[in-house]
N, C-alpha and C positions, 0 to 999 in steps of 0.2 A: 601511441607517445613514439615520440624518438628522441634522441639525443640532440640538443642544441647546446651552440656555444655562446655565453653571453659576450657582447661587446668591454663591458665593463671589467668583466672578470680576468682579462688577460689569459683566458685558457686558450691552452694549446691542444689543438685536435691531436696532432702526434703522440704529447705525453698523455691525452686521455686514451688513445687507443692503447698505449702499452700499460696503461691502468686497466681496461677492458680485458686485453692478453693478462695481466696479472692474475685477474680477478673473472676468470671465465663463468659461466651462469651457475655453473655447479656448485663453485666455490661460494660466490655471494650468497647463493642458497644456504648453504651450512654457515657461512661467517653471520649471517642476520638471523639466523636460528628458525627460519621459516620452517613451518608444520610440514611432517613430513619428511621423505627421502625423496632427492631428487632421482628421477629414472637413470639405470645406469645405459640406456639403449636410447639414442636418438629415434626418434619416431615413435615409442612406446606413450600409449595416452596416461593421464593424470587429473586429478583435481586440482583447482588453481590455488597457489599457496598466498594468494594474492588477495584472496575474496571468498566469502562464503560460496560455496560449490560443491554440489552433490553430484555432480555428473560430472565423468574425465573428459574435459572440453578441451585440454592442449595437450601441446607435444614440446620436444624440445629439436629444433634443428639450425644447424648454421648459427651454434652458439645463442640461439636466441629460445625465449618463452612465447611460442606461438599458440596464444588464446584464441581458440576459432570460435566460440561463442559470442565473443566480442570483437572479432577480428582485428585485435591489438598482435604486436610483434615487439616484444620487449629484450631490449640486451641487459647486461648486466647492470649497466649504469641506469637504466630504465628502473629496473627493480629498484635499487638503492633508493633513486628518488621518491618512489612511491613508497617505500618501506618507512623512512625518513619525514615525509612530508615536506620535502625542498622543491625548490626550481635548479633550476642546471648550475645555475650562476652560485647559489649557497652550497649544494651536494659536491661541486668538483673538488676544492680541497680535503673535504673530509674522505671522499671516493681515493684521492689521488695517494691520501695519508694512508687510507687502509690498504692499499695496494702497495705499501710500502715503498713507493715514490717518493715520500713525502720531500727527503732532501733535494728536491728540484723545485721545492714551491720556496718562493722569499718569506717575509714575516707576516705578510698581508693575504697570503694564502694564495698568491698569483703565481704564474708558470716564472722561474727563472730564466733570466734571458741568458743567453752565451751557452757554450759547451758544459753536457753533463760531464761527468768523471769516467775516464773508460771504463769499462767492466769487461768482466769473462766470463765466456760460458761453459759451464760444465756438461759437456756433450752426454759423457758418461751417465750422469743422472736424468737427463732426458732419455737415454736409451732403455735403461732401467726402469723407467717410468711405466713403459709400455705391458701393461697386462695381456693376459690370453683374452680377457673380453676383450681388449681393446682390439687383438689381432682379427678376433672372430667377426667382430663390426667391421673395420678395414674390408676382410675378405668379404662380406656380404655386399657392404657399399660399393665397393668397386668391380666385384667379381673377379678377384683374382681368386690362385689358388691357396689355400691355407699354408701350405710347404713354401710357397713362395714367399709370404708375408713374413713366415718364421725365419726364411734366409735373409730377408733386410735386415731382421733384427742381429742376427749372427754377423753380417755385414757391417753394423753401425750405419746404416742409410737411414734410418727412419726413428722418430722418437717423439716423446709427448713433453711440451712445455706449457705447463700451467693448464694442464689436460687437454691443449691444443694439439693438433699434427705439426711435426717440423720435420726440417730436414737440414742437414750440417751444410756448412759453408765453409771450404777448404781454403788455405792459405799457409803456403810454407809447409807442408804436409803435415798440418795439423788442424783441428776444427777450430774456428775463432768466432762464429756467429752461428746463429739458427734462423732459418727461412721458416717463419711460423704462417699458419693458415688460421685467419681469424675466422673466415666465413667463404662463401662465396666468391670468388675474386678479389676477398679482400685478405693482405699477407702483409706483415712487417718482416724486420729482420731485428734481431736482439742479439747483443747489442747494434745499434744502427755504424753500417758498416763507414759511413763518414766519419763518425766519432773514434772509429778505431785505424782510421787513415787504410782500409782496405777495399782493392777495388771488386765489382762483383763477378763471379766466375762461375762457369755452369755446373750441376750435378752428373758428376761421371758414376756409371754402377757399371761395375766388371773391370777387367785389367787391359787398358787399350795394349800393352805389348805382346798377351797371347790371344788378341782377336785380330782375324782379319774382315771383320764384315761389323759396321758401327750404323745405328740406327739413332738418328737426332730428330727431337720435336721440341715443341716449345714446352712443353709442360711434362712433368715429372710423371703425372696418372698414365698418359700417353704410351710415353718409356716403358712405365713397369709393364702395362699390359701387353706390351710386345715382347720385352723379354720374358714375362711370363709364361706366354704360350708357346717362346722359343726353348724354353727349358734351361733359361742359366742357372738355377738353383740345384740342377739336375748335373753342372759341369759342363754344359754347352759352351763353348770360346767366344762369345758374343757379347759387345760391348754397346753400353745404352747411354746417350749424353741430353740432358733436358736444359735448356737454356733458359727455364724459370719464368719466360714471360715472352709473350708475342714483340717484346719490343727488343729483345737481346738475342737477333740473329747474329749481329757482327762480333758477339762472344766467341765464335768458333775460331779456331785457328790452332796449327799446326797438328790436325785431325788424320792420321793414317788410317788405311786398309781402305776397304769397299764400302762409301759411304752410301745410305739410305736417307731419304729426307722424310718426313713424314707430317705434313701443313695440317692444319685444322682447317674445317670449311667456313670460315669467315673470312671477311678484309683484312682483318690484323693477321690473322693466318697466312696468308696469300705476301703482304708485306715481310713476314718474317721469312718466308719462301725465298724471296727475292733478296734480302739481305743474307742470308744463310748460303746462297749461291754465291754471291758477290767476293762474300769473306773466304769462302773455300778455294775458289778460283781454278778447283778442278771439277772433272767429271762426275756427277753425281746421279743416283737413281731416286725418283721419287714414286713414294708409294701412294697411290692415289685411297683415301676412304671414300667410302660409296655415298654419294649426295644426300640419302636420309639419314646418316648419321653425322653430328656435329664433330666428331674428333676419335681416335685410335681408340680411345679407351671403351666412350660409347657403340663402336663396332664391334669391340673383339668380345663384349658382354655375351654376345651371342654369337658370335663367329669360331671357327676351331681354328689349332695349328695349319690344319689345311688349307684355310679359305686364306689364312697370312703367306704360308708359302706361295701360293696362286698368284697371291697380291705382288709378292717379291720376284715374281717370274714375270711379270707384264709391268712392271715398275718401268717408268718412263726413263729412257736416259738420257742426260742435258750434260751437254760440254761447256767448258766456259767461254767466257769472249776472247780471250788470252789463254791459248794453254802453255802451261809452265812446264818446263824438264822435270824430271824425277819425280812425277806422279804416277808412273805405271805401279798397278796392283799387284804383288806376287801372286801367282796361281797356287805355289803350295801354300796350303797352311792345315789347321786344326782339323781334326773328324767331321766337326759339323759343318765347317766350310767344303771341306771336301764334296762332302754329301749333297750340299746345296750347288756346287757348282756341275755335279752329274746331272742333277734333278733342271738345270739350267741349261745344259747341255743337250738332253735330249727327251725330246717330247714323250718318248716311247716307254721313259721309265715307269714302271706302274708305282702310284703312289700307296701310301700306307692305306691299308682299311679303314675306315669309319667305324665307332663304336657305337652301332646299333642295341646293344642291351646290354644292360648290367647286371649283375647279380649280388646278393648283400644277403650276409650274416642276420639270421633272428636277431641276435645280439644288436647288431647295426641299426636293424628296422626299428626295434623297439627303445634304442637311444636317440632317435630322431625328436627333434624337438619343433614344431612348426613355428614359424614368428606369430607374433602376435597379430590379430586383423588377419588371420588367416582364413576363418570361418568367419565369412560375411554376414548371413542371413539364415535364421532357422538353425534347425538339427542337420547341419551338414548339405543344408538345402542349395546355398548359392556359396562356394568355397573359390579362392585363388587359384589361375591354371585350371579350372575345370570349366564344361561348357553347361549350359542348362537350356532349358527352350519353352517357351511359354505358346500355346497354340490355343486356336479356337478360328470360327468360322468367321465370316467377314462381318463386320459392325459390331462384335463382341466388347471388344474393346483392348486388343492386345497392345496397341500404341499406347493407348491411356495408362495400362497397368506399367510399361514400363517407363514412361513418366515418373510415375507413382513410386516406381522403385528408384528412378532416380531421387525424387524427393526425400525417400525414405532414406537414401543413403548420407544427403546433405543435412537431414534432421535429428537421425536415429530413431524415429518413430518406426511402430511395426509396421510391416508390409503384407497385406493379406493373413494378419494375425499371426504372422512369423517375426521372432523378435529381430531384431537389425544389431550385432553386437560390437560394429563400429560404425564411425563414419568413412563413407567413401566416396569417392569419384565416378562420375558415369558418363561415357562418350556413347551417344545412340547414333548409328550410322543408318539413316532411314531414306527411305525413298517412296513414303504413303504420303505425308500431308507436306502442304505447301505453307508459305511463311504465317497468311492469313488463318488457318485452322490452326497454326501451332500458335500464333498469336491469342485467340480464342479460349486454347487449351491453358495456356501459364497466364491469362489474366487475372486469375484471382489469386496466384503464386506470390512470394516472397522472393522477388526475382534477388534482394541483396543476399539472403540465406544460401540463394542456390547459385550465382556466379562463379563461386569457388569452386564448385563440386559439378557442374553439370555441362555438358556443351552437346549440342544438336546439330544435324545438318537439315538443312533445308534440303529437298529432292536436287540430287547434282544432275548438272545438265547435260550427261550422258548415262545415267543409270549409275546402278552400284557395279563398275565394270573392276571387278577386281582382276579380272583377267589381264586387264592394261599395267604395265609396270609404272606408269606415271600414276597413276589413280592410288597405286600400291605405296608408292612414295611418300604422295601427298599426304595419306593417311597414315603413314608411320612418323612422319614431322609432327603430324598432331599430337599423335600418342607420345612421341618423347618430349613433348614438349608439356600437355597437360598433364601425364601419369597417371591415366585412369585407371581405376581397380577393376570395373564392370565396363565393356565393350557390347553394345546388344546392337545386333543386326536385323534390321525392319524393314522389309521381309524377306524370309529367306528366299521365295521365289525369284527375287530381284538379283539373286548372287547363282543360285543354281538353276540354269534356265532347262535343264532335262530333268526328269524322275528315276533315273538311271543313275545304279549304284556307282559306277565310278564319276559320274559327274557330282555328285554328291561330295565323293570322298576328295575329288580336285577340289570342289569348292572349300573344305574345311582346310584343305591343306595352304592354299591361297591366302585364305584368313588369318592361318598360322603365321603364315610368314613373314606378317607385319608386324604382330604381335609378339611381345617380349618373353621369353620364357624364364623356368625356373620357378621356384618357389616363390618368388615374389610376382609372379605374372597374372594378369589380370583374369577375373574370369569371363567367359564370353557366354553373352546370351542372345539367342535365334528367336525369333517371333514367326511360328509357322502357320499355314491353314491346315483345317482339318476337310478331310471328304464330306461329303454330303450323304447324312446319315439314310438308312434305308428306312421304307416306310413303316413308323411304328417304332423304330430303335431307338433306344435312347442306352447308352451304354455307361456304364459307372466304375468307379476305383482304377484297377489296374486296367481294366479290359479298354479304358479310353486311350489308353497307348494307340489302339489299333485302328481308333479314327484319324489319325495323322496322315497328312496326305504325304506322296512320294516313296521314295526308297526307302527300306527299313534303316539304312544309315542314319537316319533323323533319329529315331529312337533307340539305336544301339550305341553310338556316340555321347550323347549328352548324360551328365551322371543325374541329371534330375528333370523331370518334365512336368510343367502343370498346363492343366487343356480347362479353357474358360467356354461355358454353356449359357448359352440365353435362357432363362428361367422359363419363358414360356415363350408361344411365337406370337403372341400379343405384341402391335406393332409398338407400342409406348409401352414396351416392358424394358426398364433401365437395370433390373435385378440379373446378376451374373453369378452364377455357381462356379466356384474355384475349388477344382481337386488338383492336389499333386499325385501322380498315377505312378511315378518314377521316383525313386532317392536311393540309389545306391548305397550311399554311404549312411545314411540316417533311417528314423522313422518318414512316412509317407507326412504323418499329420492329420486331423480332421479335414475333411470337405469343410467348404463355409459359403455363404451366400452375401455380396456386396453391391453395393448401390454403383454402378460405374458413374463416374465424375471426373471432374479435371484435378488434378493432383491425388492427395491421398483417397481412396473411397471409405465410404461408411459399410459397416456391416449390420445385415440383416437378421434379425435373431429369432424370428416369428414364423420362419419358411415352412409350408407343409411340406415336410419330406416324403410321405407316405403317399401323396397326390405326384409327387414328381418320380417317385421308386416304380410307379406303375401307369406308365403313357397309355398301356391298353386298357384300363380299368373304363367302367361305363361313364356317360356324363354324369349320373347320379354321383357316384366317386369321386369325379374330378370336380364339381361344385359350379359355380356360374361361369361360365365361359363363354367366348365369342358363340361359340358354336350352339351353345346353351339359347342364349337369347336369340341366336340367328332362326332356331326351331319352334322357340314359342312363338315370334313374329310370323311364322313359316317364310322365310327367307323375306320376307317385305309385303307379302301378300296378305296379311292381317296386320289391323291397327288398333291396340288395346288400351284400356283406360289404366291406371295405375295399378289398380287392383284386381283386376282381372290380370294382368302379366305377372303380378306379385304371384297368385295363385297358382298360376299356370308353372311357374320358376319353381315354387315349393313342389309341388307334385312331381317336376321333372328332375329335379337336383335333389331334393331332400333338405336344403339348405333352410336355414330363419328366416322366418318374415323380414326382421332388419336387415339381414345380410342381400335379401331379394329387391327391400326397397332404396338399399344404397346403389345396387349396381343399377337401378333405373334413372341414377343422374346422369342428365343427359351435357352435363359439364364433366363428366368423369373420365374412367378409364376408356369407355365404350363412345364416347362422344362425334366420334367418326361415323357413327351407323344411328344412334338414336336419334329422334327428332320427336320435337314435344311441343304442343299447341296450346299454349296458356290460355287460349279463349274455347277450344274444345276439351280440354283437360285428357289429350288423347296423346298417346304414345305410338310413333311409327318407327319402323326399321330400313333403312338404307344398306342393299349389299354392298 
């Protein structure tokens, strides 16, 4: 469902947007007395308030209800139409009245033509509306320090307008309007600048009179990220300026100090850079955001202050086309500026050491609250930010089990008997199966349910070359755009070419270099081979860890390890024994047997564990096997009637007559060896 504008209703898109801003999704939820309470945190799952729903399939993002079960994205106007049972034309005047903007409608419920009365914004009310929970969410969302977020409030640089994030617009030394974020790339001014006769102005953070270094970008999120890393909230004398969008590069006038421009990595960002340079008309330094990141905020989520200082050192100096007098920057400045100048002047100046280890009090550890969706599968079997391994011999179904995991993440069905706690996205980086094999595996699966939750690579032309920067950059671009919760690497030996510990550690480091860090980091899954077992060897339980091929690193780094084993040596065997042999953070869970299949596998409940656990038992204890039949037929040298073959099998194996007759089905599991002559009613055995 999407909001539409009826031609006959004279609906104003601008008025509708302002009505939505006045009635954000949580406000309309309460106004309409929908069942339950709206979640306070974006991304938290809940049952739909608009239909019977026993499973939490909905989230709120960008001020819309995302109903993942129905693939619907509903804003507050959509919800209003749904509850009232009205079309957009009928709902428009009621919705506008409910938003408190009914004075802009004429007596027919249509939009008044002509200017509306000038309004005043009470910015202090917006600032006061920011709660501690809002600050925590902002810190997690944009990866700012909580101290910086609190500083923004003390400086009155951020507020909440009808539960939406807002920023002040200054004119004549006071706030005259709020720049309000409706959703991704959707903003509006309240009141509209045109109506109050005020030109658009940049957002200035800090005191330009006290700072010699100025950081300018089109987005306030980027500027905030830079100032947070530089420590403006700790008294560092720097200034940030946001032009509020890519089209406003020409708003920059009379900026003093040493200027750093930080463009975004897209075409509008490059246009902004040119406009900003032309408007400033003086030497500037351009900080280049790594190409694998869209903007500075994205980059600085994982980069440190040292990384930012290094980028400042290597910033490109660009001279204006026509040099103007009086643009020289004085060398003396505040302490932070002097420190930067010393760093820039001498490459030999030692940098501050990186923090490699952190220490927490027991009370801080106990107070830690993991985000919802932190544990994705089982009893901490698959957790955000952790590594897990799925190991087994060739052909056992490791790749299929990873696809099954992706389907479980999309549907929230169990995976190998383990509860799936939330829906999650899976990115499979694999070098095993070509497009045709993948097509066969996915043929029976519902692509409509999976398209939003799964991405799979066909075998890359140059392999899983994590050692190449270009490969890592392209992978990171996909990770940044798709935001997977699980990243699976299949197979491990395509990444780590050597079995030495050093090579394994380097391979893990290369993988982690492209994966986001922090509590919201995706889990990393590894598909690995097991070594060939010794004659008669059949490990079980924790001893299965010893079967993993390669360095000990492959068993020490992951928090959980599954080993898949063929249920028998029969070439037609499609049963797989699945055992979790390591789970550092929870119970291992029971071993189980599953039928290998495309998508989710089916569980086998009547498996003979006694025979499985005693591989050295006699043929009689093993039951009817290929070896037993071969012995009965003397490896092809004897031909027997069904009655003679059954008697011989009963004597050899101790199995019942019915089981022995069933084993002689020449179309059954021994069909590749049994031959039956219907004329003579004689069975023969082909080795």
